[in-house]
C-alpha positions as CSV (number, residue, x, y, z in Angstrom):
1,M,20.0,14.0,2.6
2,S,16.9,14.9,0.7
3,N,13.4,14.0,1.9
4,S,12.2,11.9,-1.0
5,F,12.9,8.2,-1.2
6,S,14.2,8.5,-4.8
7,D,16.6,11.3,-3.7
8,K,17.9,9.2,-0.8
9,L,18.6,6.3,-3.2
10,T,20.4,8.6,-5.6
11,M,22.5,10.1,-2.9
12,A,23.4,6.7,-1.5
13,R,24.4,5.5,-5.0
14,L,26.6,8.7,-5.4
15,M,28.1,8.1,-2.0
16,T,28.9,4.5,-2.9
17,A,30.5,5.5,-6.1
18,G,32.5,8.2,-4.4
19,I,33.8,5.8,-1.7
20,R,34.9,3.4,-4.4
21,A,36.6,6.1,-6.5
22,H,38.4,7.7,-3.5
23,E,39.3,4.6,-1.6
24,A,43.0,5.7,-1.2
25,E,42.1,9.1,0.2
26,L,39.5,7.6,2.6
27,S,41.9,4.9,3.9
28,K,42.8,7.1,6.8
29,T,39.1,7.2,7.9
30,E,36.7,4.6,9.1
31,I,35.1,4.6,5.6
32,T,36.2,1.5,3.6
33,T,35.1,-0.5,0.6
34,K,33.1,-2.5,3.2
35,S,31.1,0.7,3.8
36,A,30.4,0.9,0.1
37,D,29.4,-2.8,0.1
38,D,27.1,-2.2,3.0
39,L,25.5,0.7,1.2
40,E,25.0,-1.3,-2.0
41,K,23.5,-4.2,0.0
42,I,20.9,-1.9,1.7
43,L,20.2,-0.1,-1.6
44,T,19.4,-3.4,-3.3
45,E,17.2,-4.5,-0.4
46,L,15.4,-1.1,-0.5
47,Q,14.8,-1.3,-4.2
48,D,13.4,-4.8,-3.9
49,L,11.1,-3.6,-1.0
50,D,10.0,-0.6,-3.0
51,I,9.0,-2.8,-6.0
52,E,7.1,-5.1,-3.6
53,Q,5.4,-2.1,-2.0
54,E,4.3,-0.8,-5.4
55,R,2.9,-4.2,-6.4
56,L,1.0,-4.4,-3.1
57,K,-0.4,-0.8,-3.6
58,S,-1.6,-1.8,-7.0
59,A,-3.2,-5.0,-5.6
60,L,-4.8,-3.0,-2.9
61,K,-6.4,-0.6,-5.4
62,T,-7.8,-3.5,-7.3
63,C,-9.1,-5.1,-4.1
64,T,-10.6,-1.8,-2.9
65,K,-12.4,-1.3,-6.3
66,N,-13.8,-4.9,-6.1
67,L,-14.9,-4.3,-2.6
68,S,-16.7,-1.1,-3.5
69,D,-18.4,-2.7,-6.5
70,K,-19.6,-5.6,-4.5
71,S,-20.8,-3.3,-1.7
72,K,-22.9,-1.3,-4.3
73,V,-24.5,-4.5,-5.5
74,L,-25.3,-5.6,-1.9
75,N,-26.9,-2.2,-1.3
76,E,-29.0,-2.5,-4.4
77,L,-30.1,-6.0,-3.6
78,F,-30.8,-5.2,0.0
79,A,-32.9,-2.1,-1.0
80,E,-34.9,-4.2,-3.5
81,A,-35.5,-6.9,-0.9
82,K,-36.5,-4.4,1.7
83,R,-39.0,-2.8,-0.6
84,N,-40.6,-6.1,-1.4
85,V,-40.7,-7.2,2.2
86,K,-42.4,-3.9,3.2
87,F,-44.9,-4.4,0.5
88,A,-45.7,-8.1,1.3
89,I,-45.3,-8.3,5.1
90,P,-47.2,-6.4,7.7
91,Q,-45.1,-3.8,9.6
92,S,-45.2,-5.9,12.7
93,G,-43.2,-8.6,11.0
94,W,-40.5,-6.3,9.5
95,K,-38.1,-6.8,12.5
96,E,-37.7,-10.5,11.5
97,F,-36.0,-9.1,8.3
98,G,-33.9,-6.6,10.1
99,I,-36.0,-3.7,9.1
100,S,-36.6,-1.1,11.9
101,D,-38.4,1.4,9.7
102,K,-41.7,2.9,10.9
103,R,-43.1,3.1,7.4
């Protein structure tokens, strides 16, 4: 089978169709219509999981962007607060604000 997920699904669909179309010829083997049913069941489950995975990827991208945006805002607010603290408070009191700068 091919490496890509899409190719695997396509090949499994072809296999299922082939099993159903050649049921008589395959009757002498262990391959039966149950094999085709099993393949179809797994294919349906895989398609559902793939859709769910794509939805989650999209949600993750949105969440990651929101996280990045909020992080930028936090950095800006922190930098502004730090500048003001350093201006208004003597250096000896900076540690109380979490500032370990020397200047």
